[in-house]
C-alpha positions as CSV (number, residue, x, y, z in Angstrom):
1,X,160.5,-72.2,137.1
2,X,158.9,-75.6,137.1
3,X,161.1,-78.5,138.4
4,X,160.2,-81.9,137.2
5,X,160.3,-84.5,139.9
6,X,162.1,-87.7,139.1
7,X,160.4,-91.0,140.2
8,X,162.2,-92.4,143.2
9,X,164.4,-95.3,142.2
10,X,164.1,-98.6,144.0
11,X,167.1,-99.0,146.3
12,X,168.7,-102.2,147.4
13,X,171.1,-101.9,150.4
14,X,173.8,-104.5,150.9
15,X,176.9,-104.9,153.0
16,X,180.1,-106.1,151.5
17,X,183.2,-106.4,153.7
18,X,185.4,-108.1,151.2
19,X,186.0,-108.2,147.4
20,X,184.2,-111.5,147.2
21,X,181.2,-110.2,149.2
22,X,181.0,-107.1,146.9
23,X,181.2,-109.1,143.7
24,X,178.6,-111.6,145.0
25,X,176.2,-108.8,146.0
26,X,176.6,-107.1,142.6
27,X,176.0,-110.4,140.7
28,X,173.0,-111.3,142.8
29,X,171.5,-107.8,142.4
30,X,172.0,-107.8,138.7
31,X,170.2,-111.1,138.3
32,X,167.3,-109.9,140.5
33,X,166.7,-106.5,138.9
34,X,165.2,-106.2,135.4
35,X,167.4,-104.6,132.8
36,X,166.1,-101.0,133.5
37,X,168.5,-98.1,133.9
38,X,170.5,-99.1,137.0
39,X,173.5,-97.9,138.9
40,X,175.7,-99.0,141.8
41,X,176.8,-96.6,144.6
42,X,179.5,-98.0,146.8
43,X,181.6,-97.0,149.7
44,X,185.1,-96.2,148.3
45,X,186.8,-99.1,149.9
46,X,184.5,-101.4,147.8
47,X,185.4,-100.0,144.4
48,X,188.6,-101.8,143.6
49,X,188.1,-104.0,140.6
50,X,184.6,-105.2,139.7
51,X,182.2,-103.1,137.8
52,X,179.8,-104.4,135.2
53,X,180.3,-102.7,131.8
54,X,176.7,-101.7,131.3
55,X,176.1,-100.5,134.9
56,X,177.7,-97.3,136.2
57,X,179.6,-97.5,139.4
58,X,179.6,-94.4,141.6
59,X,181.9,-94.0,144.6
60,X,181.0,-92.5,148.0
61,X,184.4,-92.0,149.3
62,X,186.5,-94.2,151.6
63,X,184.4,-93.7,154.8
64,X,180.9,-94.7,155.8
65,X,178.3,-92.4,154.2
66,X,176.0,-92.3,157.2
67,X,178.8,-91.5,159.7
68,X,180.4,-88.6,157.7
69,X,177.2,-86.6,157.7
70,X,174.5,-86.3,155.1
71,X,176.2,-83.9,152.7
72,X,178.5,-86.4,150.9
73,X,175.6,-88.9,150.5
74,X,173.2,-86.2,149.5
75,X,175.5,-84.8,146.8
76,X,176.5,-88.2,145.4
77,X,172.9,-89.4,145.2
78,X,171.6,-86.1,143.7
79,X,174.3,-86.2,141.0
80,X,173.7,-89.9,140.3
81,X,169.9,-89.3,139.9
82,X,170.3,-86.3,137.7
83,X,173.0,-87.7,135.5
84,X,172.1,-91.4,135.2
85,X,168.3,-91.4,136.1
86,X,168.4,-95.0,137.4
87,X,165.2,-96.9,138.2
88,X,167.2,-99.3,140.3
89,X,170.1,-98.5,142.6
90,X,172.4,-100.8,144.6
91,X,174.0,-99.1,147.6
92,X,177.0,-101.0,149.0
93,X,178.5,-100.2,152.4
94,X,181.2,-102.1,154.3
95,X,179.7,-102.3,157.8
96,X,176.3,-104.0,158.4
97,X,175.6,-102.1,161.6
98,X,175.2,-98.9,159.5
99,X,172.3,-100.3,157.3
100,X,169.4,-99.4,159.6
101,X,170.5,-95.7,159.8
102,X,171.2,-95.6,156.1
103,X,167.8,-97.2,155.4
104,X,166.1,-94.6,157.5
105,X,167.9,-91.7,155.8
106,X,166.8,-93.0,152.4
107,X,163.2,-93.7,153.3
108,X,162.6,-90.5,155.3
109,X,163.5,-88.1,152.6
110,X,166.3,-86.7,154.7
111,X,168.5,-86.6,151.6
112,X,166.0,-84.6,149.5
113,X,164.6,-87.6,147.7
114,X,162.4,-90.3,149.2
115,X,163.6,-93.7,148.0
116,X,161.7,-97.0,147.9
117,X,164.1,-99.2,149.8
118,X,163.9,-103.0,149.2
119,X,163.5,-105.1,152.4
């Protein structure tokens, strides 16, 4: 069986501790990314109200994805890539201290896909 490899989407990592932070991060990201297939993956506590109509919003659960082990993050990202095939992905987490570990996991291919993470 031949398995087609999907191109790695460009990932932007942001923290958002409040609704206002989340909404601002999403708005800024939407304005900076061309209108290619895009998706937002957010820690569950960040999913309350705001989701742009033309950009799918995928939840990661209510706990930090890098602290709960790789399985939840791996499954969510794999399903998102297969189903939505985004070229750009915004990943929102609530705690800034987790960004370096999450960045490493995305860049190193630990999750089964090597992502191009924006600085």
